[in-house]
N, C-alpha and C positions, 0 to 999 in steps of 0.2 A: 454664605452666612445664613443664620437662622432668620426667618421673617416672623416668627411667633415666639411667645415666651412659654406658652402651655404646650405640653407634649401629650399626644394622644395615647395614654396608657389605660386602656378601658378594661381594667381588671379589679380595681379596688371598689367594693360595694359602696353605693350611696354617694360616690364622688363623681361629679360631672366632669367631662373632658372637653376641651375646647379646641377647635380646628379652624383656622383661617379659611375662608371660601374665596379661591383665587378667580373664580368664574364671574361672580357678581360684580359688574363694573361700578355699582353704587358703593361698594365697600371701600373704607379706607384702610391703607396698609396698617397692620397691627390690630385691626379690629377682629374680633373672634366671634364664632357662632357656636352655641352649645350643642353638644351631641349627647344623646341618651347614654347614661352610665350602665355598666354591667349589672345584671340582676344580682341579688345578694347571693344566689346559690353558686354563682360562676366563680371559682377560685383559680381556675387554670391560668398559667401565664399566657399572654398574648403578644403578638408582634404588633408593631406600630410603625409610623412614619413621621418625619419631620419635614415641613415645607422648607425648600431652599429657593434661593433667587435663581431664575433660569440663566443659562449661560448667554453671553453675547451672541446674537444670531449668526454673525459671520463666523466666529470661532466655532460655534456648534456645527455649522454646515460643514466647515473643514474637518472637524473631527469625525463627523459622520462619514465623510468621503474616505478618510483613511483608517477607519475602524477595521479591525481584523475580522475577517470572514472565515470561519464562523467566529461569532463573539465568544470570548473566553470568560468563564466563571471560575475564578481561583478559590478553592475551598481551603481556608487557613485554620488548622486546628493549633497552631503554635503561638497564636496571639502576636503581641508586639507593642511598641509605644507609638501612640498616635497623637499628632498635634492638631490643634484646631485650625480650620480654613477651608477653602474650596477643595472639594473631594479630588484626591489624586492618589490612586491605589499604589503607584510606583514609589511614592515618597511617604506613605503612611500618613497623609493629611486627610482629615475628615471634618465634615460639617456637623458631626453629632456631639462630641464632647465640647464643653466650655473651656477646658483647659487641657494640658497634656494628660493623657490617659494610658495606663499600662495594663494590658490584658495578659494575664498569665496563660501558659499553654494548657489545653485541656487534657487531663490525664486519662484519656480514653484507650481502651485496648485497640490493637490493630484490627481485631475481628469486629469490634463496635464501630470503628471508623469506617471499615469497609461497607457495613450495613448503611451508614449515612451516605457514602459515596454512591453505592448502588441505587439507593432510593433517589438521590438527586438526578442521577442519569436517567432513571426510569421517568421521573416527572417531567424532565425537559427533553426527553427523546423526541417528541414531535417537532422541535424547533432546531434551526441550524446554530446551535451553540456547543461549546466544548467545556465539559466539566472536568477540572483537573485539580490535583492537590500539589502540583509542582509549580512554584511561582514563575510567572512568565518574565520575559525580558522587560526592562523598564521602558524600552522604546515601543512596547506594544500596548495598546489600549485594552484594559481588562477590568471587570468588576470584581473586587475582592470581598469574599464572604467570610468574615471572621467568625469561627465557630469555637467559642471559648469564652471563659470568664463569667462575670456577673453583671447585672444591670448597673449596680452601684459603681462599677469601674468607670462608667462614662457619665456618672451623675444622675442616674435615673432610678425610679422606684423599684422595689423588690418584686412587684408583680409583672414586670415587663419581661417578655421572652425573647424579643428581638426588635430591632429598630433599623430603619433605612432612611436616607435622604429621599426627597420626593418632589417632583414637579411633573407636569404633564408632558413628558418626553423622556428621552433616554439620557441617563447620566453616565457617560462613557467610562469614566474612571472612579466610579462610586465605591465607597467602602461601607458595607453594611454589616451588621452585628447580629448573631444568634447567640444568646447567653447560654451556652450548653450546660453549665453547672446547674442551672435552674431545673433542667429536665432529667439530669442524672443519666441512667441507662436507657431512657425512653428514646431509642434512636429514631424511631419513626417520627416522633413529635419534633425531634431536633431538625430532621430533614424537612418536614413540611413547613416549619417556621423559617427555616433558611430559604426554601423556595419562595415563600411569600416575601421576605425581605428583598430578595434579589428581584422579584417581579415589580416591587415598588420602584425600584430604579429604572425600570422600563415604563413608568407611568401608570401602573395599574393601582386602582383603588381597592378598598376592601369590598367584598361582595356578600350579600345576604343569601348565601347558597352553601349549604353544609358540605357538599361534596367537592368544592373547590378549595385549594390551599389558601386562596384570598379571603377566606371566611374566619369570623370568630366563633362560628357554631361547631359543635361536635357531637358525637354520638351516632354518626352515620357510617363509620368504618373508615378505611384509608382513603385519602383525597387524591385527586388529580385534576389538572386544569381542565375545565369544561367548556365544550363548544356550545354554550347556552347564553342567551341574552338575559342576564340575571340583574335584579336591582342591586345597587350599592347599599352599604350599610354594615353596621356591626351587630347590634342586638335587635335592630328593627330595620325595615327598608327606608331608604332615603335616596335622593338624586345623587348622581355621581359628581365628585369634585372637579373632574375634568370636563363636565358637560354631559347632558343627556340623563335619561332615566334608568338606563341599563349599561352593563359592561359584559363583553365577551372576552374572557381571558385568553382563549385559544386564538380568537381573531387578532387581538391586539399584539400578542407575542409573536404570531406569525408575521404580522405587518412590519414589526420592528426587526425581526431576526431572520425571517424567510423560513420556509419548511425545511425539515431535516433532509439531508442528502441521503437518499436510500438506494441510489445506483452506485455499485462498486466501480472502481476503475478497471480498465483493461490493461494487461502487461504482458509482454512477450520479450524473450531474449533474442535480439537480432543477430548478435555475434558473441561467441562462436556458435557453430551449429551443434545440435545434440550429437554426441558420439565423436566429436572432433578430437584429434590429437594436437596438443598445444605445448608451447614452452612455458616455463615459469614467468610470472609477470604478464600473462596474457591479459588483453582488454576484454571487458564484458560490456556490451552496448545493449541498452534496454530501450524498448519502445513502450511508454506508459501514457495512457489517455484517460480523461475523465470528463463527464458532462459539466462538472462545476470547476474543478481543478485538482491536480495532483499536488499533495502537500509535501510528500517526501517519497523517496524510493531507497530501499535497504538492499545490500548485497550479503548473502550468506554463502560461506563455503564450508561444506561438510557440516552444516547445521549451526555454525558459529557466525555471529554478525561480524562482517569484515569491514563494511564502510556504509555511510549514509549520505545521501545528497538531497538537499532541499530545493534545488532549482535545476532545470535542464541546462545542458544536455546531460542525460542519464548514462554517463560512460564512467566505468569503474576500471582501475588497474589493480590486478590482483598482486598477491605477495611475490617478490622475486625468489623467495626461498621455499616456495611451495614444493613439497616432496614429489618425486616421480610417482606415477600411479593413477588410479581412477579417483575422481572427485565429483561430489555433488555441488552443483552451483544453483542457488535459488535467488530470485529476486521478489521483493514485496513492494507493492505500490499502495499508498494510502491517500484517501481523501479525508474529508473532515470526519466521517463516520465509519468508512468501510475499508476493507483491505482485499487485495487480490495478489496472487503469487503465480510464478512460472518457474520451472525447474528443468535443468538438463544435467547430462553427465558428460565429462571430458576426461581424456587421458593426458596427463602431464608427462612429458619426457624431456630431460635436459641434455641428451646426447644428440649428435647430428643424425640425419636420416640414414638408415641402413645398418644400424647396429653400433656397438661400442668400438670395433676394431677398424683400422683404416683398410681400404680395399686391398685384397690379396692376402691378408693375414700377416702373421709374423715372418713366414718363410718366403724367400724368393721363389719364382717359378722354376720347376724342375726338380724339387725335392733335394734330399741329402747327397745322393751319388748321381753323377751324370751317367746316361745310358752308355753301354758299350765298354766299361772298364775304366782304367786310369786315364786313358788318353782318348778323349771323345773325338779328337780330330783324325785319329788313325794314323798319324805320322810323326814328324819330328817335334812338333810344338809342345814341349813339356810345360811351358809357362802357364798355359790355360789350365792345366791340371792343378798346379800349385795354387793358382789364384782361386779356382773353385773350391778346392779343399780348404783354404784358409777362411774363405767366406763362410762355408757351412759349419766347419768344425769350430773355428774361433777359439778364444781362450788361450791359455798359457802353453797348451800341448803343442800348438803350431810352431812354437819356437825352436823345438828340437826335431820333430819329425819332418817338418818341411825341408830343411837343408839335407837330411839323410836321404829323403826321396829323390832329391836332385842328384845326389851322388850315386845312387843305384841306377838311375836312368842313364847317367854318363857312362858308368861301367859297362852296361849292356850295349851301348852304342859302339864302344871300343871293341867288344868281342865280336860284334857283327862285322866291323870293318876288317878285323884280323882274318876272319874266316873267308872273306871275299878275296884277300890277297892270296 
């Protein structure tokens, strides 16, 4: 819940903004301290933050222990309906609005949205975070960056470009807002504001340093998180709300998230061997390793994604109806930032070894005619000739010439016997 009534929207000329100082132990809850207002010439929208009550320490430690690595930042251009309460990105509960707030989708072109996404990934590249525009599963901790709507949608003034809950630590399921309609097609400004609001949910204050996204200053080109000990402040230097005279945004974001994973996984196909002959439905066994952790392994057959595994063992079964012939088999292993691949070729055959025909072919040994004429035995045994002829000739013709042949053989025998008398 909110701990102050005043919101720090330092954009309206000659209007003072008040922010509670949580560090000074002499302050009473709800007491505020004045912060210098924006100079009259500054009309650009600015991001801000709202102090929230820190989570219960035990629950916070448990959440930190189960937080996804890398942390996920969900970029939401589709808006939604948000109810007031302790931040929970999975249920669209936010500490920012006083009542139910509806944010309409940002009608940005796909090309414009891609510019915002590319910029966010560039700014957060030094840290172990994942920038995605696909909403994660509700059981995963993630920060939701709503990039849509107007400040009035959550009850804030027209000069506010963005807002985030804030306390001196990580708000694991924070919901932050960048009011994209204020910026139109100034996609870099949208991105830099979103980067600032997300960083507020990691406990970062505003910096009096033009080159850093945490600043209110402008006119120095594109911004990026700076590895600089900079004073805090909006339009003049001040002490930092979480203690100390300076803040180093790179150091703090690295402390909370870790450095980016710059080492790609190693991956190899353990089975089958390259060039192997296999049957349809063969198994592909993959060896994938990473210094931080393999997030998923994909199997491709002939360039098409066949299967994905998100936990070992990395063992895939291919399609049972895979056609005979040569096929390319590829696996890709991913960590949080990088990808590595390995590829082999195999030959699929669905027949038994040695060809399509059974051993010996269609014909029995010996060919169509036995050697030596009609009677291979050279003597009286005519039955062998008939049997051989029937087996080879087959078909209906055997029904008439088989008995005729027997009759001819019998007549010949009678003539030979008569001659001997």
